[in-house]
C-alpha positions as CSV (number, residue, x, y, z in Angstrom):
1,X,5.5,-175.3,-8.0
2,X,5.6,-179.1,-8.5
3,X,8.8,-181.2,-8.5
4,X,9.3,-181.3,-12.3
5,X,8.8,-177.5,-12.6
6,X,11.1,-176.9,-9.7
7,X,13.9,-179.0,-11.3
8,X,13.4,-177.1,-14.6
9,X,13.6,-173.8,-12.9
10,X,16.8,-174.7,-11.1
11,X,18.5,-175.9,-14.3
12,X,18.9,-179.5,-13.1
13,X,16.9,-182.7,-13.4
14,X,15.4,-184.9,-10.7
15,X,16.2,-188.0,-12.9
16,X,19.7,-189.3,-12.1
17,X,19.8,-191.0,-15.5
18,X,19.5,-187.6,-17.2
19,X,22.9,-186.4,-18.3
20,X,21.9,-182.9,-17.4
21,X,21.4,-183.9,-13.7
22,X,24.2,-183.4,-11.1
23,X,23.8,-187.1,-10.0
24,X,24.5,-188.4,-13.5
25,X,28.3,-189.2,-13.0
26,X,27.7,-190.9,-9.6
27,X,24.8,-192.8,-11.0
28,X,26.4,-194.0,-14.2
29,X,30.1,-194.4,-13.6
30,X,30.0,-197.3,-11.1
31,X,28.0,-199.4,-13.6
32,X,30.5,-199.2,-16.5
33,X,32.2,-202.5,-17.0
34,X,34.8,-201.4,-19.5
35,X,36.7,-198.2,-20.4
36,X,34.8,-198.0,-23.7
37,X,31.5,-198.1,-21.8
38,X,32.8,-195.5,-19.4
39,X,34.0,-193.2,-22.2
40,X,30.7,-193.4,-23.9
41,X,29.0,-192.2,-20.7
42,X,31.5,-189.5,-20.0
43,X,30.9,-187.8,-23.4
44,X,27.2,-187.6,-22.6
45,X,27.6,-185.7,-19.4
46,X,26.1,-182.3,-18.9
47,X,26.2,-182.3,-15.1
48,X,28.0,-178.9,-14.6
49,X,26.1,-176.0,-16.2
50,X,29.0,-173.6,-16.0
51,X,31.3,-176.0,-17.8
52,X,28.8,-177.0,-20.4
53,X,28.1,-173.3,-21.2
54,X,31.8,-172.5,-21.5
55,X,32.9,-175.5,-23.5
56,X,30.1,-175.0,-26.0
57,X,30.7,-171.2,-26.2
58,X,34.4,-171.9,-27.0
59,X,33.4,-174.5,-29.6
60,X,31.0,-172.0,-31.3
61,X,33.3,-168.9,-31.3
62,X,36.6,-170.8,-31.9
63,X,40.0,-169.3,-32.0
64,X,41.0,-167.6,-35.3
65,X,43.8,-170.1,-35.9
66,X,41.3,-172.9,-35.8
67,X,38.3,-171.3,-37.5
68,X,38.1,-174.1,-40.0
69,X,37.9,-176.8,-37.3
70,X,34.7,-178.4,-36.1
71,X,35.3,-178.3,-32.4
72,X,34.6,-181.3,-30.2
73,X,32.9,-179.2,-27.6
74,X,32.0,-182.1,-25.2
75,X,33.6,-183.8,-22.2
76,X,36.9,-185.3,-23.2
77,X,37.3,-189.0,-22.3
78,X,40.5,-190.7,-21.1
79,X,43.0,-192.0,-23.7
80,X,45.1,-195.1,-23.7
81,X,44.9,-198.9,-23.5
82,X,42.6,-200.7,-21.0
83,X,45.5,-202.7,-19.6
84,X,47.7,-199.7,-18.8
85,X,50.2,-200.1,-16.0
86,X,50.8,-196.4,-15.8
87,X,48.1,-193.6,-15.4
88,X,48.8,-190.0,-16.0
89,X,46.4,-187.7,-14.1
90,X,46.3,-184.0,-15.3
91,X,43.8,-181.2,-14.6
92,X,41.2,-180.7,-17.4
93,X,41.1,-180.4,-21.2
94,X,42.3,-177.1,-22.7
95,X,39.7,-174.9,-24.3
96,X,41.4,-175.0,-27.7
97,X,43.2,-178.3,-27.2
98,X,41.2,-181.3,-26.0
99,X,38.0,-179.3,-26.3
100,X,38.8,-178.8,-29.9
101,X,40.3,-182.2,-30.9
102,X,38.3,-184.5,-28.6
103,X,41.4,-186.2,-27.2
104,X,43.2,-185.6,-23.9
105,X,46.3,-183.4,-24.2
106,X,46.0,-183.2,-28.0
107,X,46.4,-180.0,-30.0
108,X,48.0,-177.7,-27.4
109,X,51.4,-176.7,-26.1
110,X,51.1,-178.8,-22.9
111,X,50.4,-181.9,-25.0
112,X,53.3,-181.2,-27.3
113,X,55.6,-181.2,-24.2
114,X,53.9,-184.3,-22.6
115,X,54.0,-186.5,-25.7
116,X,57.6,-185.5,-26.5
117,X,58.6,-186.8,-23.1
118,X,56.5,-190.0,-23.4
119,X,58.0,-190.7,-26.8
120,X,61.5,-190.1,-25.5
121,X,60.9,-192.9,-22.9
122,X,59.3,-195.2,-25.5
123,X,55.7,-194.9,-24.1
124,X,54.2,-193.0,-27.1
125,X,54.5,-194.0,-30.8
126,X,55.2,-190.4,-31.8
127,X,56.3,-187.1,-30.3
128,X,53.4,-185.0,-31.5
129,X,49.6,-185.1,-31.1
130,X,47.7,-182.9,-33.5
131,X,44.3,-184.5,-33.8
132,X,42.4,-187.7,-32.8
133,X,43.2,-189.5,-36.1
134,X,46.9,-188.8,-36.2
135,X,48.0,-192.3,-35.5
136,X,49.3,-191.7,-32.0
137,X,49.3,-194.8,-29.8
138,X,50.3,-195.1,-26.1
139,X,52.2,-198.1,-24.7
140,X,51.0,-199.1,-21.3
141,X,49.9,-195.5,-20.4
142,X,46.4,-194.1,-19.9
143,X,45.8,-190.4,-19.7
144,X,43.1,-189.3,-17.3
145,X,41.7,-186.1,-15.7
146,X,39.8,-185.1,-12.6
147,X,37.6,-182.8,-14.7
148,X,36.5,-183.8,-18.2
149,X,35.3,-180.5,-19.5
150,X,37.4,-177.4,-20.3
151,X,36.9,-174.9,-17.5
152,X,37.1,-171.1,-17.8
153,X,40.6,-169.9,-17.0
154,X,41.6,-173.5,-16.5
155,X,40.1,-173.4,-13.0
156,X,37.3,-175.9,-12.1
157,X,35.5,-175.2,-8.9
158,X,35.6,-177.6,-6.0
159,X,32.0,-178.5,-6.7
160,X,32.8,-179.3,-10.4
161,X,35.8,-181.4,-9.3
162,X,33.6,-183.4,-6.9
163,X,30.8,-183.8,-9.4
164,X,33.2,-185.2,-11.9
165,X,35.1,-187.4,-9.4
166,X,33.0,-190.7,-10.0
167,X,34.4,-190.8,-13.6
168,X,38.0,-190.8,-12.4
169,X,37.2,-193.3,-9.6
170,X,35.6,-195.7,-12.1
171,X,38.5,-195.3,-14.6
172,X,41.1,-196.2,-12.0
173,X,39.0,-199.1,-10.8
174,X,38.8,-200.5,-14.3
175,X,42.6,-200.0,-14.6
176,X,43.3,-201.5,-11.2
177,X,44.1,-205.1,-12.1
178,X,47.3,-204.0,-13.9
179,X,47.8,-200.4,-12.6
180,X,51.2,-200.0,-10.8
181,X,52.0,-196.3,-11.0
182,X,50.3,-192.9,-11.3
183,X,52.1,-189.7,-12.4
184,X,50.1,-186.7,-11.2
185,X,50.6,-183.5,-13.1
186,X,50.2,-180.6,-10.8
187,X,48.7,-179.9,-7.3
188,X,45.1,-179.8,-8.5
189,X,45.3,-183.4,-9.8
190,X,47.2,-184.5,-6.7
191,X,44.5,-183.1,-4.4
192,X,41.7,-184.6,-6.5
193,X,43.3,-188.0,-6.7
194,X,44.1,-188.8,-3.1
195,X,40.5,-189.0,-1.9
196,X,39.6,-191.3,-4.9
197,X,42.4,-193.7,-4.0
198,X,41.5,-193.7,-0.3
199,X,37.9,-194.5,-1.2
200,X,39.1,-197.2,-3.6
201,X,40.9,-199.1,-0.8
202,X,44.4,-197.7,-0.9
203,X,46.1,-196.7,2.4
204,X,46.7,-192.9,2.0
205,X,49.0,-191.6,4.8
206,X,47.7,-189.2,7.4
207,X,48.4,-186.3,7.1
208,X,48.1,-186.6,3.4
209,X,51.4,-186.3,1.5
210,X,51.9,-182.9,-0.1
211,X,52.4,-182.4,-3.8
212,X,55.8,-181.6,-5.1
213,X,57.8,-182.2,-8.2
214,X,59.7,-185.5,-7.8
215,X,57.7,-186.6,-4.7
216,X,57.2,-190.3,-4.6
217,X,54.6,-192.1,-2.4
218,X,53.9,-195.8,-2.2
219,X,50.4,-196.8,-1.2
220,X,49.5,-200.3,0.1
221,X,46.1,-201.8,-0.6
222,X,43.9,-202.0,2.5
223,X,43.0,-205.6,1.8
224,X,46.5,-206.7,0.9
225,X,45.3,-208.3,-2.3
226,X,46.9,-205.9,-4.7
227,X,50.4,-204.8,-5.4
228,X,51.6,-201.4,-4.0
229,X,50.6,-198.4,-6.1
230,X,53.3,-195.8,-6.7
231,X,52.4,-192.1,-6.9
232,X,54.8,-189.6,-8.6
233,X,54.4,-185.9,-8.4
234,X,55.3,-183.8,-11.4
235,X,54.8,-180.1,-12.3
236,X,52.1,-179.7,-14.9
237,X,53.5,-179.1,-18.5
238,X,51.6,-175.8,-18.8
239,X,53.1,-173.1,-20.9
240,X,53.6,-171.1,-17.7
241,X,55.8,-173.8,-16.2
242,X,57.7,-174.8,-19.4
243,X,58.3,-171.2,-20.7
244,X,59.8,-170.2,-17.4
245,X,62.0,-173.3,-17.1
246,X,60.2,-174.5,-13.9
247,X,59.6,-177.7,-15.9
248,X,62.1,-178.7,-18.6
249,X,61.9,-181.6,-21.0
250,X,64.7,-183.5,-19.3
251,X,62.9,-183.1,-15.9
252,X,59.7,-184.6,-17.4
253,X,61.6,-187.4,-19.1
254,X,63.2,-188.3,-15.8
255,X,59.8,-188.6,-14.1
256,X,58.4,-190.8,-16.9
257,X,61.6,-192.9,-17.0
258,X,61.2,-193.7,-13.3
259,X,57.4,-194.3,-13.7
260,X,58.1,-196.7,-16.6
261,X,60.6,-198.6,-14.4
262,X,58.2,-198.8,-11.5
263,X,55.4,-200.0,-13.9
264,X,57.5,-202.6,-15.5
265,X,57.2,-201.0,-18.9
């Protein structure tokens, strides 16, 4: 079997420029010179076959409440201004949230909780996010994710996380001139983010700091040429956490109030 036929049989591509190939994120992300260019490449990506199959199946079958929607059904790019001083790193789009609306944290209960808190602190123009054209604007905040496709059971595999990592690395690099603070929603995002920051030249303590709600860590730049970067841990605003009271709106507002202060917003 020749190389081309072998790649076809394995479900991947030998061409790193092919969005179906596992090398596509690592090949394309570092060459993006703006967030708009990065987002345009992200939405092309088909590097993880399991995630592609799931997001497209969800988009085709839909949920009964959204049967009249045309689902986005593609990778969901980050959301927020290119000069953001504060980044919020979550987990992945929700199957019937971002995967439906095409915008991060939009159209699901987690997003309702998140945007209510951002609005309370003055970082979002409105407290609700229903669809991509609803007029919502973020002030100094960029929403990002370690995985850009909705995963089955909200559980990406380590391989899927690592394949998607170059997109997050490029996003943070493009934000780096003005980035001062990162709020990390949940342990998955925390574990995914620390290696990215270490590779980007931030001094990550050894052993690596553990995730926890309210944990704060300040990272210095290895070259000393950038201001310190503040990391804040926060429970993810999942329905499981919010319905049980593990995370309340005042708790989330408190985290973003501190993040805004550290970011100079």
